[in-house]
N, C-alpha and C positions, 0 to 999 in steps of 0.2 A: 527590669528597666521598663519591661510591659506595666508591670502592673503598678509603678509609678508613677508612669502619665494617666493611665487607667482610673488610678483609684479616687481622686479626687470628681471624676467624672460621674465614674459609679456611685459613689455617694452620694453628689444633688440630686443625679437621676434616681436614685432607689426613696430619697426621701422628699424629693416633689411630686415624683411619680408612680412609681412600684407599689410604696408604701401606701399611699392616699387610694390607688385603686385596691388592693387590699382591703382596705378596711372597708372602703364604701360596699365590695361585695359581701363583707361579713356584716356592715351594719345593716344590708338588704336583707337579711334571716334573721332578725330582730325586732323588736317593738321598740319604742320611743324611752319603755323605763330600762332596758336594756337583756330584754327576756328573748331567750330563744324561739320562733315562732315558725320557722320554716317557712313554706313559701306562698305563706296568706299576704306577706305584702306584695307576690308575684299576680297573686288570686286578687289581688284589689285593684292592682294594675289592668289587668285585663277586664275587669268588670264595671271600672268606674267611666261614667261616659264621657266627663271631660276627657283624659287621658286617650279614647280612644280617638277623640277627634284629632287630639293632637299626633298621634298616629297614621292617623288619616292625611291631615293636612303635609305632616314631612313626606309622606310618599308625593302627594302633590308636588309640590316642594322639587324631591329629587328625580320627576317624571318632566317637569317642564323649566325649570329656569336655568340648569346645566347647559339643553339643548338650545335654549332658546339665548346666553347668552353666549356659548360660542357662535351660534350661528352671527349674532349680532358682531360681534371679535372678526370673523370669516369677514362677512360681507365688507364693512368698514374698511380692512386691511386689501382688501382686492382695489375696490374702489378708491383709494388713496394710492395706493404706488405708484401709479403713473402722474399723481397730480404735483405740480410744481410746488406746492405748499404742503406738501403731507405729512411733515416733520409736525409743521406749528397744528394742524388739524388733530393729527394723533395727541399733541398734548392737551389741547381742549376737551378732544372724546376722552384722556386719563385723569383729567382733574378732578373729577369726583372721589378720586381714588383718595386723594388726602383728604377727605370728608372724613368726620366717624361716624359710626352707624347712629350712633345716637344723633346727630346734626343732619344725618340724611333723612332719619326718622320725622325730623321736627319740621323740615323741609316740607318734605312732600306732605306729611300731614297737613299743614295751611295749603298744599299744594292741592289738595283733595279736595276741601272746603266745597260744601254740596251747594252753597251758594254761588250764581257766577259771576258776583259781584267781588268776591271775598279770593278764589278758589280760582287757580290759571287753567288749570284742565278743564275745570265744568266754564269757563269764557270763551278758551277754545274752539271746545264743542258746541257751547251756544253758539258762537260768530258763526260757525259752516251750518249750523241746525236752523238758526233763523232768516239764513239767506236763502233757504230753499222753502222752509215753510218755519214763517216768521209769525209773530204774534197776530190775533185781529184787531181791526178797529178800534174797539172799547173793550179789552177786557175785565175793568173790573166794574163795567154798566150792571143795574140792579133793574127793579121793578119798583114802583111802591107799592103798597097794600092798599085794599079796599078799589082798583081799579081794575078792569076789564082786561088783566094781561096775567100770563102764568108762566111760574117758570119751575122747572120739575125740582132743580136743583143748580148749584153756581157753576156758570158754564154752556149750559144748556139750552136750547133753543127758549127766546121769549115768543110766546103764542095769543094771540086776541084769543077773550072766550068767547063772543060772540061772533056769529057767523054775516057775511056780507053777499048780495046779490049784486048784478052787473051796473056798474055804475055807480060805484057808493065808493068811497074812499076809508079805509081802514089808518085811526091812531095809535102809536104805537111811544108812550114816553119812556126814555130811561132817564136813571138818575147816577148818582156816584159814579159820574161822567167829568172828571176835574178838568180844570182851565187848559191846562196842558197839555191835554188829550185831545180838545176840539181844533178840529184844523185851521188854520188861518183865513181859508177861504168860505168858511161858513158863515153863512147870511142867516134873515128871520124864518123862520119855519112855515110851513105853509101849506095847506090840502092843496095836494093837485085835481084837477079836474079829469076826472075818471074817465075812459072810454066806454061807449055804451054798453061797448061786448067787454069788459074787462074791471080791471081796480084798480086803484090808485092806493098811495101808501105813502105814509110820513114818517118816519122815525127822526123824534126832534130830542133834546134835551130838557125834560121835564123840571127844570129851575126857574123860577123868577125872579130877581133880586127886590127883597122887599117884599112877598110873600104871592102865592099867587095859588088855582084851585088846582089839586092837584088831579091827570088825567085830561085837564083842557089845556088845548092849546092857545095860548095868549100873545100878544105882543110881547116885545124883546125874550122870547124866550127862542134861543136859536136850533135849524136843521143841524142832523149830524152824518153828514156826509160819508162815503167811504162804506157805510153798512151792507152785510151783504142780505135783500129781502128776498123769502120763498112765497110762492102762495099755493096754499092747500086746497084739496078738491074735499068733498063731502065725505071721501074715505080715507081721508090724512094723506095721497100721496102728493107729492110736491108736480106741480100743474108747472110750473114758471117760477124763475127765478131774475133777479138784479140788483141792482147796486144802488144806492143813494145818493143824488147830487149837493150840490152846496144848499140849498133850504132844506134837506134831508127829505126828498120825496123823490118816489118813479112812479110810473105807472104800466101797467098788463093789459094787452088789447088783444082779441079773438080768445078768449076763455071760453063763451056762452054765459048762460045765466048765472051761473053758480047754483047753490052759496059755497061761498067760501070763506078759509083763515087764511090770515097773513100769519107770519112768524117771520122774526129777525134772525138770521142762520147762526149755527151753534160757530163756524166761523167763525165771525165778530163779537167774538168772546174770546178763544183761541187764546189762552197765558204767552205762549209760545214754550221756549226751554226753559226747564225752571231749575235746571239743576238735576245730575246722577247722584246718589248717596254713595259714593265711590268707598267710602269704611264703614258702609253698612255691611250686616251680618252676612250678606248672598256674595258682594264682591270682595269684601274685605284680603281672603288671601292673594288673588290674581293683582289686586292693587297693590298690595305691599311687594310681591314679587316680581311687578316694574319696577317698583323703586328701588331694589337690589338690581335688577338688570341694568338700570341707569349707573348704578355705581359701579359695578366691575364689567360694564361692557369694554371701558378703556385699559383694564388689564388684561383682557382678552385681543384686542385691538395691538398692543405693543407685541405680547408676546407672539401671537400669529402673522402680525407683520414682519418680526424678527425673522423667522420661520421663510417666509418667502423671500427677504431679502438675502438668503442663505441656498436657496434652491441652485441648481445648476443651471445655470443658462443655457449651455447648449442641446441640453435636453429637451428644454422647451422650446427651442429654434429648430430641433431637429423635427421634431412634434408638424411644426408649422410646413416646415421644409415637405413635409410627406403628405401634407395636404390638410393637414387635422385646422377647425377652424377654431374658432378662440373658445367655446362650449368645451368642445372635442378634446380639449389642450386642460382646461381646466379638469374636464369630470375623468380621464385617462391619468392625466400624468400631473397635475399640480396638486389633485386631491389628495392621489394615494403617494406622493411624496410628504404633503403637509399631514399625513396621518399621525407621527407620534406627537408632533407640536398639537393638535388639536386634541390628540389622550391627555396629552398633562393639562391643558387648560377645562377640558370636562371633566376629569379627575378632580382638581382640584375643585370645580367649583361642588362637586356632588360631596367632598366632604366638608367645605364651608357651610353647604346646604343643610347638610344633617346636621351639626351646632347652632344652625340658626337660631339667634337671641335676642340682641338687645333692637335691631330693627321694631321686628316684632312686635316687643315691650311699648316700646315709643310711638311706632306709626299707630297701633289698633286703638280706637280710643274704647273708652270702660266697657260701653254695651256691646259692644265686638269682640274683646278680648279672647271667651271662649271659644266663638266660631275662627279666631285667628291662631288659636294655641298652635303650638308644634311643642315637640318632647324636651327641647333644650328649657324653654320657659317654663313648661308644665313640673321640670325638674326644680326648679327654679321655686315656682310657688307653692308646692307641693311641703318643701324644704325647710323655704324661710319665711314664708308667709303662713302656712297652715301647722307649723312645725310637725308635719309627718315624716321624720326622719327616715325611716324604714321605708315608706313608702317611696318617698325622694329618691334611695339609693337604690330602691329597684331601677327606679326609673331611666335614674342613671346607668346601671349596667345594661339595660336595654338599648341605649343609645349608643352606649361604647360596644357592645355585641354588632349591630347595624354599620357601625363603622368599619370594624374587622376585615369583611371581605372587601371593602376601599382599598383597605389600606393591602392588603394580600397582592392586590391584582395592582395596585402601584409599584409594589415591592419587583413581581413578578416583570413588570415593564420595566422598570429600572437595568432588571438584569439582563434581559434581551436585548437591551439600547447595548449595553455593556461589551 
């Protein structure tokens, strides 16, 4: 009777699991032509740089993602335990679980777009960044050639090439200032009357409709208010600074005889937040781990939340009656009682992380695929893209070997609980 009931199941397991596993192990010792090559395929695994990167990335995933997801699940479960609409919150947090890895990868690839106009992550980051360190008044401004001004590179200060003595005014004309970038209170530019012991500076838009002379302040050319201006001593030290008014002028007194140079400070040309390349070679793995955590945090919240609901309330109340505060109750009572549930979440995440594949394939752009590589993705590329079946099988065996310890830990945990 036992054989009758177990036979069909054993047949399916043997055909779909055991035979493919044994055949993969055998293939790992053969070449693409079927010849026996011993451990050469495993040597290729150990020597290929791309495979080394995949193994390193898998260790990063195992070391970070399960802990992050478990911690997020615990935090959300505890914070929502006493909230009136906790069920609705848990449903919202759990919703990403209904999305496939493929769809998650597409969603987060768009969210990680480097341009703040396209990617939500950079848009939100730029909003915070620009609140405290926004773009300069004229980020795209430049100088015309053949005028007595110099700029070492785009975004650097614009400095006068000639020197000035006390009582003189320096003229700094900027171009590439769009009409929309000119403040509404801007008026006709005018050179200021410099103090006898100081310097006057005017910064204006060196553009006159219908034509004009570059470098000369003419009627019809407007001042550029809000530009940060600095006065440099003969040694290049900043001795005074100020901001231009509506006519583009600013004056400085008490400077001495000079000579001086004037410059429009670098802050005037600051570009502001231009976006972070989250999916570039340096950040692609942490970025994908973030997307994976977003997807699986709901699973952790639901499982840990169920564990919290099942805790014996009398034990918690007894701890509070004995004088324990909320932190002590959580640390010495709640957390130990939740340990089996946290173990389930953590081990489940470790298993999922070890075989992570599709979200990496979809999220990482082509230029960063090698830096984001993981073992399962390397197995796919080596076997089906490069047609190196022997080496691909060796990678598959490596992944199987890495899963075995986690499997034994899970089995021991189940036996201990039972």
